[in-house]
VOGU-783329 format. One record per residue (C-alpha): residue in three letters; residue number from 1; x, y, z. Coordinates in Angstrom, 3 decimals. Layout:
BEGIN
<r residuo="ALA" num="NUM" c1="X" c2="Y" c3="Z"/>
...
# end
This chain:
BEGIN
<r residuo="MET" num="1" c1="-2.222" c2="-11.709" c3="-35.853"/>
<r residuo="THR" num="2" c1="0.551" c2="-12.030" c3="-33.246"/>
<r residuo="GLU" num="3" c1="1.634" c2="-15.604" c3="-32.718"/>
<r residuo="LYS" num="4" c1="1.554" c2="-16.958" c3="-29.245"/>
<r residuo="PRO" num="5" c1="4.987" c2="-17.867" c3="-27.761"/>
<r residuo="PRO" num="6" c1="5.690" c2="-21.630" c3="-27.608"/>
<r residuo="LEU" num="7" c1="4.854" c2="-23.525" c3="-24.429"/>
<r residuo="LEU" num="8" c1="8.131" c2="-24.201" c3="-22.522"/>
<r residuo="SER" num="9" c1="8.878" c2="-26.461" c3="-19.651"/>
<r residuo="GLU" num="10" c1="10.171" c2="-25.146" c3="-16.334"/>
<r residuo="GLY" num="11" c1="13.548" c2="-26.699" c3="-17.203"/>
<r residuo="GLU" num="12" c1="13.647" c2="-24.638" c3="-20.405"/>
<r residuo="GLU" num="13" c1="12.504" c2="-21.445" c3="-18.597"/>
<r residuo="SER" num="14" c1="14.793" c2="-21.678" c3="-15.603"/>
<r residuo="GLU" num="15" c1="17.885" c2="-20.235" c3="-17.216"/>
<r residuo="SER" num="16" c1="16.131" c2="-17.111" c3="-18.459"/>
<r residuo="PHE" num="17" c1="14.314" c2="-16.705" c3="-15.099"/>
<r residuo="LEU" num="18" c1="17.559" c2="-16.926" c3="-13.139"/>
<r residuo="ALA" num="19" c1="19.047" c2="-14.320" c3="-15.511"/>
<r residuo="GLU" num="20" c1="16.056" c2="-12.096" c3="-14.865"/>
<r residuo="LEU" num="21" c1="16.461" c2="-12.292" c3="-11.135"/>
<r residuo="GLU" num="22" c1="20.176" c2="-11.607" c3="-11.422"/>
<r residuo="SER" num="23" c1="19.586" c2="-8.552" c3="-13.608"/>
<r residuo="GLU" num="24" c1="17.530" c2="-7.006" c3="-10.821"/>
<r residuo="GLY" num="25" c1="20.809" c2="-6.182" c3="-9.122"/>
<r residuo="GLU" num="26" c1="20.973" c2="-5.420" c3="-5.450"/>
<r residuo="ALA" num="27" c1="19.492" c2="-7.664" c3="-2.836"/>
<r residuo="ARG" num="28" c1="16.431" c2="-6.222" c3="-1.087"/>
<r residuo="GLU" num="29" c1="14.819" c2="-6.878" c3="2.274"/>
<r residuo="ILE" num="30" c1="11.414" c2="-6.904" c3="0.735"/>
<r residuo="ALA" num="31" c1="10.062" c2="-8.156" c3="-2.586"/>
<r residuo="GLY" num="32" c1="7.511" c2="-5.387" c3="-3.327"/>
<r residuo="LEU" num="33" c1="7.343" c2="-1.607" c3="-3.175"/>
<r residuo="GLU" num="34" c1="8.458" c2="0.139" c3="0.002"/>
<r residuo="SER" num="35" c1="5.494" c2="1.556" c3="1.853"/>
<r residuo="GLY" num="36" c1="7.290" c2="4.132" c3="3.922"/>
<r residuo="PHE" num="37" c1="6.231" c2="2.287" c3="7.051"/>
<r residuo="SER" num="38" c1="9.015" c2="-0.132" c3="7.903"/>
<r residuo="SER" num="39" c1="6.969" c2="-2.545" c3="10.025"/>
<r residuo="LEU" num="40" c1="4.180" c2="-2.707" c3="7.460"/>
<r residuo="SER" num="41" c1="6.614" c2="-3.321" c3="4.629"/>
<r residuo="ARG" num="42" c1="8.252" c2="-6.172" c3="6.505"/>
<r residuo="ALA" num="43" c1="4.939" c2="-7.751" c3="7.450"/>
<r residuo="LEU" num="44" c1="3.695" c2="-7.611" c3="3.827"/>
<r residuo="ASN" num="45" c1="7.026" c2="-8.278" c3="2.129"/>
<r residuo="GLY" num="46" c1="6.448" c2="-4.966" c3="0.390"/>
<r residuo="ILE" num="47" c1="3.466" c2="-3.752" c3="-1.652"/>
<r residuo="LEU" num="48" c1="3.043" c2="-6.217" c3="-4.457"/>
<r residuo="PRO" num="49" c1="0.481" c2="-6.414" c3="-7.288"/>
<r residuo="GLY" num="50" c1="-2.897" c2="-7.404" c3="-5.960"/>
<r residuo="LEU" num="51" c1="-5.895" c2="-6.063" c3="-3.945"/>
<r residuo="TYR" num="52" c1="-5.264" c2="-4.607" c3="-0.476"/>
<r residuo="LEU" num="53" c1="-8.523" c2="-3.972" c3="1.394"/>
<r residuo="LEU" num="54" c1="-8.280" c2="-1.332" c3="4.121"/>
<r residuo="ILE" num="55" c1="-11.298" c2="-1.612" c3="6.484"/>
<r residuo="GLY" num="56" c1="-12.087" c2="0.803" c3="9.278"/>
<r residuo="GLN" num="57" c1="-14.951" c2="2.575" c3="10.984"/>
<r residuo="PRO" num="58" c1="-15.971" c2="5.990" c3="9.613"/>
<r residuo="SER" num="59" c1="-13.660" c2="8.899" c3="10.668"/>
<r residuo="CYS" num="60" c1="-10.971" c2="6.470" c3="11.985"/>
<r residuo="GLY" num="61" c1="-8.335" c2="7.804" c3="9.585"/>
<r residuo="LYS" num="62" c1="-8.617" c2="5.493" c3="6.564"/>
<r residuo="THR" num="63" c1="-8.419" c2="8.312" c3="4.001"/>
<r residuo="ALA" num="64" c1="-5.493" c2="9.958" c3="5.814"/>
<r residuo="PHE" num="65" c1="-3.630" c2="6.665" c3="5.993"/>
<r residuo="ALA" num="66" c1="-4.441" c2="5.738" c3="2.358"/>
<r residuo="ARG" num="67" c1="-3.258" c2="9.172" c3="1.117"/>
<r residuo="GLN" num="68" c1="-0.068" c2="9.022" c3="3.135"/>
<r residuo="LEU" num="69" c1="0.556" c2="5.511" c3="1.797"/>
<r residuo="CYS" num="70" c1="0.050" c2="6.709" c3="-1.811"/>
<r residuo="ASP" num="71" c1="2.435" c2="9.610" c3="-1.322"/>
<r residuo="GLN" num="72" c1="5.103" c2="7.482" c3="0.419"/>
<r residuo="ILE" num="73" c1="5.096" c2="4.825" c3="-2.174"/>
<r residuo="ALA" num="74" c1="5.593" c2="7.363" c3="-4.947"/>
<r residuo="ALA" num="75" c1="8.388" c2="9.116" c3="-2.946"/>
<r residuo="HIS" num="76" c1="10.247" c2="5.998" c3="-1.817"/>
<r residuo="ASN" num="77" c1="10.040" c2="4.064" c3="-5.041"/>
<r residuo="SER" num="78" c1="9.865" c2="6.784" c3="-7.765"/>
<r residuo="VAL" num="79" c1="6.782" c2="5.124" c3="-9.242"/>
<r residuo="PRO" num="80" c1="3.546" c2="6.808" c3="-10.351"/>
<r residuo="ALA" num="81" c1="0.606" c2="6.607" c3="-7.980"/>
<r residuo="ILE" num="82" c1="-3.078" c2="7.450" c3="-8.602"/>
<r residuo="PHE" num="83" c1="-5.676" c2="8.227" c3="-5.909"/>
<r residuo="PHE" num="84" c1="-9.364" c2="8.012" c3="-6.545"/>
<r residuo="SER" num="85" c1="-11.613" c2="9.901" c3="-4.193"/>
<r residuo="PHE" num="86" c1="-15.380" c2="9.809" c3="-3.964"/>
<r residuo="ALA" num="87" c1="-15.855" c2="11.888" c3="-0.856"/>
<r residuo="GLU" num="88" c1="-13.013" c2="14.439" c3="-0.644"/>
<r residuo="SER" num="89" c1="-12.043" c2="17.048" c3="-3.200"/>
<r residuo="LYS" num="90" c1="-8.578" c2="17.425" c3="-4.674"/>
<r residuo="LYS" num="91" c1="-8.116" c2="20.508" c3="-2.559"/>
<r residuo="ASP" num="92" c1="-8.894" c2="18.621" c3="0.640"/>
<r residuo="LEU" num="93" c1="-6.443" c2="15.866" c3="-0.321"/>
<r residuo="ARG" num="94" c1="-3.790" c2="18.347" c3="-1.195"/>
<r residuo="VAL" num="95" c1="-4.143" c2="20.086" c3="2.176"/>
<r residuo="ARG" num="96" c1="-3.701" c2="16.749" c3="3.867"/>
<r residuo="THR" num="97" c1="-0.384" c2="16.241" c3="2.186"/>
<r residuo="LEU" num="98" c1="0.794" c2="19.784" c3="2.827"/>
<r residuo="ALA" num="99" c1="-0.116" c2="19.529" c3="6.525"/>
<r residuo="ARG" num="100" c1="1.685" c2="16.186" c3="6.882"/>
<r residuo="LEU" num="101" c1="4.816" c2="17.392" c3="5.178"/>
<r residuo="SER" num="102" c1="4.993" c2="20.837" c3="6.773"/>
<r residuo="GLY" num="103" c1="3.845" c2="20.302" c3="10.290"/>
<r residuo="VAL" num="104" c1="1.311" c2="23.156" c3="9.834"/>
<r residuo="GLU" num="105" c1="-2.181" c2="22.178" c3="10.848"/>
<r residuo="ALA" num="106" c1="-4.690" c2="21.583" c3="8.060"/>
<r residuo="GLY" num="107" c1="-7.139" c2="24.120" c3="9.475"/>
<r residuo="GLU" num="108" c1="-4.474" c2="26.872" c3="9.341"/>
<r residuo="ILE" num="109" c1="-3.584" c2="25.933" c3="5.751"/>
<r residuo="LEU" num="110" c1="-7.215" c2="26.121" c3="4.624"/>
<r residuo="ARG" num="111" c1="-7.588" c2="29.564" c3="6.162"/>
<r residuo="GLY" num="112" c1="-4.676" c2="30.722" c3="3.969"/>
<r residuo="SER" num="113" c1="-5.523" c2="28.367" c3="1.013"/>
<r residuo="GLY" num="114" c1="-5.641" c2="31.209" c3="-1.520"/>
<r residuo="PHE" num="115" c1="-1.985" c2="31.907" c3="-0.756"/>
<r residuo="LEU" num="116" c1="-0.773" c2="28.401" c3="0.036"/>
<r residuo="LEU" num="117" c1="-2.165" c2="26.423" c3="-2.823"/>
<r residuo="HIS" num="118" c1="-0.637" c2="28.570" c3="-5.576"/>
<r residuo="TRP" num="119" c1="1.928" c2="25.738" c3="-6.109"/>
<r residuo="TYR" num="120" c1="-0.974" c2="23.621" c3="-7.357"/>
<r residuo="GLY" num="121" c1="-2.118" c2="26.196" c3="-9.889"/>
<r residuo="VAL" num="122" c1="-4.213" c2="28.601" c3="-7.830"/>
<r residuo="PRO" num="123" c1="-3.120" c2="32.217" c3="-8.454"/>
<r residuo="ARG" num="124" c1="-0.903" c2="33.519" c3="-5.661"/>
<r residuo="LYS" num="125" c1="-2.307" c2="36.325" c3="-3.504"/>
<r residuo="ARG" num="126" c1="0.149" c2="39.052" c3="-2.601"/>
<r residuo="ASN" num="127" c1="-0.235" c2="38.609" c3="1.217"/>
<r residuo="PRO" num="128" c1="2.613" c2="39.043" c3="3.681"/>
<r residuo="SER" num="129" c1="4.330" c2="35.664" c3="4.342"/>
<r residuo="SER" num="130" c1="4.531" c2="34.191" c3="7.795"/>
<r residuo="PRO" num="131" c1="6.799" c2="31.465" c3="9.179"/>
<r residuo="SER" num="132" c1="3.968" c2="28.949" c3="8.794"/>
<r residuo="TRP" num="133" c1="3.334" c2="29.892" c3="5.173"/>
<r residuo="GLU" num="134" c1="7.018" c2="29.620" c3="4.427"/>
<r residuo="ARG" num="135" c1="7.148" c2="26.112" c3="5.983"/>
<r residuo="VAL" num="136" c1="4.290" c2="24.951" c3="3.783"/>
<r residuo="LYS" num="137" c1="5.881" c2="26.426" c3="0.613"/>
<r residuo="SER" num="138" c1="9.249" c2="24.962" c3="1.483"/>
<r residuo="ALA" num="139" c1="7.737" c2="21.474" c3="2.149"/>
<r residuo="ALA" num="140" c1="5.882" c2="21.612" c3="-1.221"/>
<r residuo="GLU" num="141" c1="9.036" c2="22.598" c3="-3.018"/>
<r residuo="GLU" num="142" c1="11.008" c2="19.788" c3="-1.422"/>
<r residuo="ALA" num="143" c1="8.365" c2="17.296" c3="-2.388"/>
<r residuo="LYS" num="144" c1="7.998" c2="18.564" c3="-5.975"/>
<r residuo="SER" num="145" c1="9.963" c2="15.707" c3="-7.554"/>
<r residuo="TRP" num="146" c1="7.716" c2="12.933" c3="-6.240"/>
<r residuo="LEU" num="147" c1="4.463" c2="15.023" c3="-6.264"/>
<r residuo="GLY" num="148" c1="4.945" c2="14.999" c3="-10.054"/>
<r residuo="LEU" num="149" c1="4.307" c2="11.181" c3="-9.855"/>
<r residuo="VAL" num="150" c1="1.005" c2="11.496" c3="-7.916"/>
<r residuo="TYR" num="151" c1="-2.401" c2="11.824" c3="-9.728"/>
<r residuo="LEU" num="152" c1="-5.690" c2="12.712" c3="-8.008"/>
<r residuo="CYS" num="153" c1="-9.084" c2="11.822" c3="-9.495"/>
<r residuo="GLU" num="154" c1="-12.458" c2="12.938" c3="-8.080"/>
<r residuo="GLY" num="155" c1="-14.975" c2="10.213" c3="-8.584"/>
<r residuo="ASN" num="156" c1="-18.737" c2="10.704" c3="-8.929"/>
<r residuo="GLU" num="157" c1="-21.897" c2="8.651" c3="-9.443"/>
<r residuo="LYS" num="158" c1="-20.815" c2="7.845" c3="-12.993"/>
<r residuo="THR" num="159" c1="-17.410" c2="6.626" c3="-12.049"/>
<r residuo="ASP" num="160" c1="-17.291" c2="2.833" c3="-12.639"/>
<r residuo="PHE" num="161" c1="-14.715" c2="0.075" c3="-12.804"/>
<r residuo="GLY" num="162" c1="-14.083" c2="0.693" c3="-16.427"/>
<r residuo="GLU" num="163" c1="-13.307" c2="4.330" c3="-15.888"/>
<r residuo="ILE" num="164" c1="-10.866" c2="3.526" c3="-13.091"/>
<r residuo="GLU" num="165" c1="-9.047" c2="0.965" c3="-15.215"/>
<r residuo="ARG" num="166" c1="-8.752" c2="3.484" c3="-18.069"/>
<r residuo="GLN" num="167" c1="-7.317" c2="6.066" c3="-15.727"/>
<r residuo="ILE" num="168" c1="-4.771" c2="3.612" c3="-14.370"/>
<r residuo="ARG" num="169" c1="-3.694" c2="2.579" c3="-17.880"/>
<r residuo="SER" num="170" c1="-3.426" c2="6.249" c3="-18.849"/>
<r residuo="VAL" num="171" c1="-0.990" c2="6.930" c3="-15.910"/>
<r residuo="GLN" num="172" c1="0.940" c2="3.813" c3="-16.831"/>
<r residuo="GLY" num="173" c1="1.249" c2="5.210" c3="-20.375"/>
<r residuo="ALA" num="174" c1="2.183" c2="8.689" c3="-19.261"/>
<r residuo="GLY" num="175" c1="4.914" c2="7.468" c3="-16.929"/>
<r residuo="LYS" num="176" c1="6.128" c2="4.867" c3="-19.419"/>
<r residuo="SER" num="177" c1="6.173" c2="2.375" c3="-16.491"/>
<r residuo="ALA" num="178" c1="4.092" c2="-0.621" c3="-15.707"/>
<r residuo="ARG" num="179" c1="5.053" c2="-0.202" c3="-12.068"/>
<r residuo="ILE" num="180" c1="2.274" c2="1.937" c3="-10.533"/>
<r residuo="MET" num="181" c1="0.060" c2="1.810" c3="-7.446"/>
<r residuo="ALA" num="182" c1="-3.585" c2="2.847" c3="-7.131"/>
<r residuo="VAL" num="183" c1="-5.719" c2="3.890" c3="-4.194"/>
<r residuo="ILE" num="184" c1="-9.548" c2="3.822" c3="-4.260"/>
<r residuo="ASP" num="185" c1="-10.997" c2="5.673" c3="-1.345"/>
<r residuo="ASP" num="186" c1="-14.649" c2="4.808" c3="-0.292"/>
<r residuo="SER" num="187" c1="-14.641" c2="1.899" c3="-2.780"/>
<r residuo="GLN" num="188" c1="-18.171" c2="0.939" c3="-1.655"/>
<r residuo="ARG" num="189" c1="-19.354" c2="3.725" c3="-3.980"/>
<r residuo="LEU" num="190" c1="-18.578" c2="1.331" c3="-6.908"/>
<r residuo="GLY" num="191" c1="-20.958" c2="-1.386" c3="-5.751"/>
<r residuo="PRO" num="192" c1="-24.578" c2="-1.768" c3="-6.945"/>
<r residuo="ARG" num="193" c1="-26.637" c2="0.906" c3="-5.160"/>
<r residuo="GLU" num="194" c1="-29.644" c2="-1.413" c3="-4.796"/>
<r residuo="LEU" num="195" c1="-27.650" c2="-3.787" c3="-2.573"/>
<r residuo="ALA" num="196" c1="-26.904" c2="-3.252" c3="1.123"/>
<r residuo="ILE" num="197" c1="-23.312" c2="-2.098" c3="1.710"/>
<r residuo="ASP" num="198" c1="-22.192" c2="-5.443" c3="3.313"/>
<r residuo="SER" num="199" c1="-23.618" c2="-7.340" c3="0.302"/>
<r residuo="ARG" num="200" c1="-21.652" c2="-5.175" c3="-2.128"/>
<r residuo="LEU" num="201" c1="-18.273" c2="-6.016" c3="-0.600"/>
<r residuo="PRO" num="202" c1="-17.654" c2="-9.483" c3="-2.227"/>
<r residuo="LEU" num="203" c1="-18.744" c2="-8.124" c3="-5.603"/>
<r residuo="VAL" num="204" c1="-16.509" c2="-5.035" c3="-5.434"/>
<r residuo="ALA" num="205" c1="-13.528" c2="-6.989" c3="-4.040"/>
<r residuo="GLU" num="206" c1="-13.846" c2="-9.595" c3="-6.883"/>
<r residuo="LYS" num="207" c1="-13.951" c2="-6.851" c3="-9.522"/>
<r residuo="LEU" num="208" c1="-10.936" c2="-4.906" c3="-8.078"/>
<r residuo="HIS" num="209" c1="-9.005" c2="-8.146" c3="-7.562"/>
<r residuo="GLY" num="210" c1="-9.452" c2="-9.020" c3="-11.180"/>
<r residuo="MET" num="211" c1="-8.445" c2="-5.493" c3="-12.264"/>
<r residuo="ALA" num="212" c1="-5.297" c2="-5.668" c3="-10.135"/>
<r residuo="GLY" num="213" c1="-4.387" c2="-8.954" c3="-11.590"/>
<r residuo="ASN" num="214" c1="-5.010" c2="-7.821" c3="-15.243"/>
<r residuo="LEU" num="215" c1="-2.998" c2="-4.646" c3="-14.797"/>
<r residuo="LYS" num="216" c1="-0.359" c2="-6.229" c3="-12.564"/>
<r residuo="VAL" num="217" c1="-0.624" c2="-3.340" c3="-10.000"/>
<r residuo="PRO" num="218" c1="-1.311" c2="-3.056" c3="-6.286"/>
<r residuo="ILE" num="219" c1="-4.718" c2="-1.529" c3="-5.574"/>
<r residuo="VAL" num="220" c1="-5.527" c2="-0.296" c3="-2.114"/>
<r residuo="ALA" num="221" c1="-9.270" c2="0.118" c3="-1.541"/>
<r residuo="THR" num="222" c1="-10.873" c2="1.495" c3="1.582"/>
<r residuo="TRP" num="223" c1="-14.091" c2="0.106" c3="2.964"/>
<r residuo="PRO" num="224" c1="-16.200" c2="1.234" c3="5.926"/>
<r residuo="ASP" num="225" c1="-16.464" c2="-1.044" c3="8.946"/>
<r residuo="LEU" num="226" c1="-20.088" c2="-0.710" c3="10.064"/>
<r residuo="ARG" num="227" c1="-20.139" c2="-3.401" c3="12.694"/>
<r residuo="LYS" num="228" c1="-21.287" c2="-0.995" c3="15.363"/>
<r residuo="GLU" num="229" c1="-24.276" c2="-0.084" c3="13.204"/>
<r residuo="GLY" num="230" c1="-25.355" c2="-3.668" c3="13.026"/>
<r residuo="THR" num="231" c1="-24.473" c2="-4.762" c3="9.536"/>
<r residuo="PHE" num="232" c1="-21.750" c2="-7.096" c3="10.735"/>
<r residuo="PRO" num="233" c1="-22.403" c2="-7.546" c3="14.431"/>
<r residuo="GLY" num="234" c1="-19.954" c2="-9.191" c3="16.893"/>
<r residuo="ALA" num="235" c1="-17.134" c2="-9.741" c3="14.415"/>
<r residuo="VAL" num="236" c1="-13.469" c2="-9.462" c3="15.508"/>
<r residuo="PRO" num="237" c1="-10.920" c2="-8.050" c3="12.907"/>
<r residuo="GLN" num="238" c1="-9.866" c2="-11.544" c3="11.873"/>
<r residuo="ALA" num="239" c1="-13.463" c2="-12.442" c3="10.723"/>
<r residuo="TRP" num="240" c1="-12.930" c2="-10.168" c3="7.668"/>
<r residuo="ALA" num="241" c1="-10.447" c2="-12.694" c3="6.280"/>
<r residuo="GLU" num="242" c1="-13.229" c2="-15.267" c3="5.965"/>
<r residuo="ARG" num="243" c1="-15.789" c2="-12.765" c3="4.743"/>
<r residuo="VAL" num="244" c1="-13.778" c2="-11.404" c3="1.753"/>
<r residuo="ALA" num="245" c1="-12.243" c2="-14.121" c3="-0.351"/>
<r residuo="GLY" num="246" c1="-11.316" c2="-11.766" c3="-3.241"/>
<r residuo="ALA" num="247" c1="-8.628" c2="-9.670" c3="-1.446"/>
<r residuo="ASP" num="248" c1="-5.022" c2="-10.609" c3="-1.336"/>
<r residuo="VAL" num="249" c1="-4.331" c2="-8.605" c3="1.806"/>
<r residuo="ILE" num="250" c1="-6.953" c2="-7.363" c3="4.415"/>
<r residuo="LEU" num="251" c1="-6.011" c2="-4.550" c3="6.808"/>
<r residuo="VAL" num="252" c1="-8.426" c2="-3.692" c3="9.615"/>
<r residuo="MET" num="253" c1="-7.958" c2="-0.290" c3="11.397"/>
<r residuo="GLU" num="254" c1="-9.185" c2="0.099" c3="14.927"/>
<r residuo="GLU" num="255" c1="-8.661" c2="2.699" c3="17.683"/>
<r residuo="ASN" num="256" c1="-6.788" c2="1.514" c3="20.715"/>
<r residuo="PRO" num="257" c1="-8.607" c2="3.194" c3="23.640"/>
<r residuo="GLU" num="258" c1="-6.178" c2="2.270" c3="26.322"/>
<r residuo="ARG" num="259" c1="-3.213" c2="3.604" c3="24.467"/>
<r residuo="THR" num="260" c1="-5.161" c2="6.704" c3="23.229"/>
<r residuo="LYS" num="261" c1="-5.467" c2="7.796" c3="26.872"/>
<r residuo="LYS" num="262" c1="-1.669" c2="8.177" c3="26.992"/>
<r residuo="LEU" num="263" c1="-1.651" c2="10.589" c3="24.102"/>
<r residuo="THR" num="264" c1="-2.443" c2="14.286" c3="23.860"/>
<r residuo="GLU" num="265" c1="-5.936" c2="14.981" c3="22.451"/>
<r residuo="PRO" num="266" c1="-6.963" c2="14.883" c3="19.685"/>
<r residuo="ASN" num="267" c1="-4.218" c2="12.393" c3="18.749"/>
<r residuo="ARG" num="268" c1="-5.311" c2="8.872" c3="18.693"/>
<r residuo="ALA" num="269" c1="-3.624" c2="5.419" c3="18.977"/>
<r residuo="VAL" num="270" c1="-4.579" c2="3.067" c3="16.167"/>
<r residuo="ASP" num="271" c1="-3.964" c2="-0.612" c3="15.573"/>
<r residuo="LEU" num="272" c1="-3.671" c2="-1.952" c3="12.069"/>
<r residuo="HIS" num="273" c1="-4.537" c2="-5.654" c3="12.061"/>
<r residuo="VAL" num="274" c1="-3.154" c2="-7.619" c3="9.181"/>
<r residuo="VAL" num="275" c1="-5.902" c2="-10.249" c3="9.125"/>
<r residuo="LYS" num="276" c1="-5.182" c2="-11.711" c3="5.706"/>
<r residuo="ASN" num="277" c1="-1.792" c2="-11.774" c3="4.029"/>
<r residuo="ARG" num="278" c1="-1.132" c2="-13.983" c3="1.030"/>
<r residuo="GLY" num="279" c1="2.600" c2="-13.674" c3="1.416"/>
<r residuo="GLY" num="280" c1="3.369" c2="-13.752" c3="5.065"/>
<r residuo="GLU" num="281" c1="2.398" c2="-13.323" c3="8.670"/>
<r residuo="ARG" num="282" c1="-0.627" c2="-11.876" c3="10.377"/>
<r residuo="ARG" num="283" c1="0.174" c2="-9.159" c3="12.756"/>
<r residuo="LYS" num="284" c1="-1.102" c2="-6.166" c3="14.788"/>
<r residuo="LEU" num="285" c1="0.843" c2="-2.985" c3="14.023"/>
<r residuo="PRO" num="286" c1="0.485" c2="0.016" c3="16.319"/>
<r residuo="PHE" num="287" c1="0.317" c2="3.543" c3="14.899"/>
<r residuo="ASP" num="288" c1="-0.186" c2="6.985" c3="16.292"/>
<r residuo="PHE" num="289" c1="-2.520" c2="9.205" c3="14.297"/>
<r residuo="MET" num="290" c1="-2.381" c2="13.029" c3="14.413"/>
<r residuo="PRO" num="291" c1="-5.638" c2="14.209" c3="12.735"/>
<r residuo="ALA" num="292" c1="-4.608" c2="17.860" c3="12.616"/>
<r residuo="PHE" num="293" c1="-1.697" c2="16.941" c3="10.376"/>
<r residuo="SER" num="294" c1="-3.269" c2="13.895" c3="8.622"/>
<r residuo="ARG" num="295" c1="-0.197" c2="12.019" c3="9.706"/>
<r residuo="PHE" num="296" c1="0.378" c2="8.419" c3="10.824"/>
<r residuo="THR" num="297" c1="3.565" c2="7.357" c3="12.559"/>
<r residuo="GLU" num="298" c1="4.589" c2="3.886" c3="13.562"/>
<r residuo="ALA" num="299" c1="4.504" c2="3.380" c3="17.329"/>
<r residuo="ASP" num="300" c1="6.650" c2="1.184" c3="19.491"/>
<r residuo="ALA" num="301" c1="5.276" c2="-2.340" c3="19.117"/>
<r residuo="GLY" num="302" c1="5.835" c2="-2.890" c3="22.891"/>
<r residuo="SER" num="303" c1="3.486" c2="0.035" c3="23.691"/>
<r residuo="SER" num="304" c1="0.320" c2="-1.728" c3="22.417"/>
<r residuo="PRO" num="305" c1="-1.429" c2="-3.540" c3="25.238"/>
# end
């Protein structure tokens, strides 16, 4: 049986702790992982271990944002990332990434999926290439180094908290790194089916918060905002901070109708409200969302009314 280390005072621990900080080398602007969105990284002080709850109305872009965040964290930090999906297939998620990276619309990629997705293991068809196909292949090739760090998992009715934890530990072991991030899309699917969706939220958040703490990883979980359907009537984004005690960070995504009018359809203006932030400020961050390319870009903060 392994002996527990002796209990040391803060004075005894201080020297080794300072040495640990010094060994980390270069000074960084943020403490956690770089998100790929500069304003978001600054507001959150980077992506640190803990539960990040991303709340938004159906079809507002939560999945696209979560997939982009997953990809960007893997690419910017060279750490493994795992994405659990209960609603979209691996093929759909891969098309989102290819569209965002190549600038070729997802619909066009899907029409030529038999040719385009060969990089992911689908046999290549001998069709004539076009400039669009070449852009997609080139984008996939350029991203190959960090795509090798991203893992996709399709969840089903049998997927539970234990299975998710096992998969995260498996990726940690495969990458020989404790540093990893996880995304759980449509996390309401993990809650007890007999409970109404708003009653599941505290239970799911508590479980995922405990998992993030045990594994020492950041977990981003998406949750539908059904206020317009009457389950949470009249609430402003900030009310979620009081409703969910188990999350370290709560992000609420809402469309900005006034700013959307200034964009070309079907592009949409979106505000990401940081309504709970254990390590810093609460802010409203403006984004532009291009659904055809599953791409979010940070907008000028001064453009948000």
